[in-house]
C-alpha positions as CSV (number, residue, x, y, z in Angstrom):
1,M,-7.2,-7.7,-13.9
2,T,-5.1,-4.9,-12.5
3,L,-6.8,-2.2,-10.5
4,V,-5.4,1.3,-10.8
5,S,-6.9,3.4,-8.0
6,G,-7.6,6.9,-7.0
7,T,-5.1,9.6,-7.6
8,L,-5.5,10.9,-11.1
9,H,-2.6,13.4,-10.9
10,A,-0.1,10.6,-10.1
11,S,-0.8,8.6,-13.3
12,R,1.8,8.0,-16.0
13,M,1.0,8.4,-19.6
14,A,1.6,5.3,-21.8
15,E,3.5,5.9,-25.0
16,Q,2.6,2.4,-26.4
17,S,1.0,-0.1,-24.1
18,V,0.0,-3.0,-26.3
19,Y,1.0,-4.2,-29.8
20,F,-1.5,-5.4,-32.5
21,E,-0.2,-9.0,-32.3
22,D,-0.7,-9.1,-28.5
23,V,-4.4,-8.1,-28.6
24,N,-7.3,-10.5,-29.2
25,E,-11.1,-10.1,-29.4
26,G,-12.5,-10.4,-25.9
27,D,-9.4,-9.1,-24.1
28,E,-10.0,-6.5,-21.4
29,A,-7.9,-3.6,-20.4
30,P,-6.8,-3.1,-16.8
31,V,-9.5,-1.4,-14.8
32,V,-9.1,2.3,-13.8
33,S,-11.1,3.1,-10.6
34,H,-11.7,6.4,-9.0
35,E,-13.9,7.6,-6.1
36,L,-15.6,10.8,-7.2
37,T,-15.3,13.5,-4.5
38,R,-16.6,17.0,-4.2
39,T,-13.0,18.2,-4.5
40,D,-12.9,16.6,-7.9
41,L,-16.0,18.6,-8.9
42,V,-14.5,21.9,-7.7
43,M,-11.1,21.2,-9.3
44,Y,-12.7,20.2,-12.6
45,A,-15.0,23.3,-12.6
46,G,-11.9,25.5,-12.1
47,A,-10.0,23.7,-14.9
48,S,-12.9,23.6,-17.4
49,G,-14.6,26.8,-16.5
50,D,-17.9,24.9,-16.1
51,F,-19.3,26.5,-13.0
52,N,-22.9,25.3,-13.3
53,P,-24.1,25.4,-9.7
54,M,-25.5,21.9,-10.0
55,H,-21.9,20.6,-9.8
56,H,-20.8,22.4,-6.7
57,D,-23.7,24.2,-4.9
58,E,-25.7,21.7,-2.7
59,V,-28.4,24.3,-1.9
60,K,-29.1,25.1,-5.5
61,A,-29.0,21.5,-6.5
62,K,-31.6,20.6,-3.9
63,E,-33.7,23.6,-4.9
64,A,-33.7,22.1,-8.5
65,G,-35.0,18.8,-7.2
66,L,-31.8,16.9,-7.2
67,P,-30.6,14.8,-4.2
68,S,-27.2,16.5,-4.3
69,V,-24.6,18.0,-6.6
70,F,-23.6,15.7,-9.5
71,G,-20.4,15.2,-11.5
72,H,-19.5,16.8,-14.8
73,G,-20.1,14.5,-17.7
74,M,-16.8,15.4,-19.3
75,F,-14.9,14.5,-16.1
76,S,-16.4,11.0,-16.4
77,A,-15.6,10.9,-20.2
78,G,-12.1,11.9,-19.4
79,L,-11.6,9.2,-16.8
80,L,-12.8,6.6,-19.3
81,A,-10.5,8.1,-22.0
82,K,-7.6,7.7,-19.5
83,A,-8.4,4.0,-19.1
84,V,-8.5,3.6,-22.9
85,T,-5.2,5.4,-23.5
86,D,-3.5,3.7,-20.6
87,Y,-4.3,0.5,-22.5
88,V,-3.6,1.4,-26.2
89,G,-1.1,4.3,-25.6
90,I,-1.1,8.0,-26.2
91,G,-1.6,9.1,-29.8
92,T,-3.1,5.8,-31.1
93,L,-6.8,6.7,-30.9
94,K,-8.5,7.2,-34.2
95,R,-12.1,7.4,-32.8
96,Y,-13.6,7.9,-29.3
97,K,-17.4,8.2,-29.1
98,V,-19.3,8.1,-25.8
99,R,-22.7,9.0,-24.5
100,F,-23.7,9.9,-20.9
101,T,-26.2,7.4,-19.6
102,K,-26.6,8.5,-16.0
103,Q,-25.4,11.2,-13.6
104,T,-22.4,10.6,-11.3
105,W,-22.6,11.4,-7.6
106,P,-19.9,12.2,-5.1
107,G,-19.0,9.1,-3.1
108,E,-19.5,6.8,-6.1
109,T,-16.5,4.7,-7.1
110,L,-16.3,4.9,-10.9
111,V,-14.8,1.8,-12.6
112,S,-13.8,1.5,-16.3
113,K,-14.4,-1.4,-18.6
114,V,-12.6,-1.6,-22.0
115,V,-13.1,-4.7,-24.1
116,V,-11.5,-5.5,-27.5
117,T,-14.4,-6.3,-29.9
118,A,-12.5,-6.6,-33.1
119,K,-9.2,-6.2,-34.8
120,R,-8.4,-5.7,-38.5
121,K,-5.9,-4.3,-40.9
122,E,-7.3,-1.4,-43.0
123,D,-5.5,1.1,-45.2
124,G,-2.2,0.0,-43.9
125,E,-3.2,0.4,-40.3
126,N,-3.6,-2.2,-37.5
127,L,-6.9,-1.2,-36.0
128,V,-8.5,-2.4,-32.8
129,D,-12.1,-1.7,-31.9
130,L,-13.1,-1.3,-28.3
131,D,-16.3,-1.3,-26.3
132,V,-15.8,1.2,-23.5
133,S,-17.9,2.0,-20.4
134,L,-17.7,3.6,-17.0
135,A,-19.9,2.3,-14.2
136,N,-20.3,2.9,-10.5
137,Q,-19.5,0.3,-7.8
138,D,-23.0,-1.2,-8.2
139,G,-22.5,-1.8,-11.9
140,E,-24.7,1.1,-13.0
141,V,-23.3,2.4,-16.3
142,K,-22.7,6.1,-16.4
143,V,-20.8,6.5,-19.7
144,A,-20.9,4.0,-22.6
145,G,-19.3,4.1,-26.0
146,E,-16.7,2.8,-28.4
147,A,-13.2,3.6,-29.6
148,T,-10.8,2.6,-32.3
149,A,-7.1,2.6,-32.0
150,A,-4.3,2.1,-34.5
151,L,-1.7,0.0,-32.9
152,S,2.0,-0.6,-33.8
153,S,3.2,-4.0,-34.9
154,R,6.0,-5.8,-33.2
155,G,7.4,-6.6,-36.6
């Protein structure tokens, strides 16, 4: 497995990463790993307009009974989506469906897992189904879901 780490802003977008003929059930995409920081939370709040104080105000978060501020769910979903598109390429996703299973916390290292669960030809397209998840360094799943991509053929 390849580990891609940390700096989200320095990543390159993949036009086409894999071809239908090269993918088999059980294959795993390279891992994308990122340590969630408080700076990520503030930057994402500014970019998204989500200024819920639970994501950036330690005092308010603790007053609400939380141990600390926590990450935006959509930030985590976006990190996982990046892992998926790094593998299958930009513009190939037909479906991406995730659910948030646990909160993310600053200091956690978030690690993607993308596994090919099936491949098929349907309506003239080469479709690949994926099981996708994002977990912390202890294996606690934070985001789980599935995706389908239409891949090009080598032929």
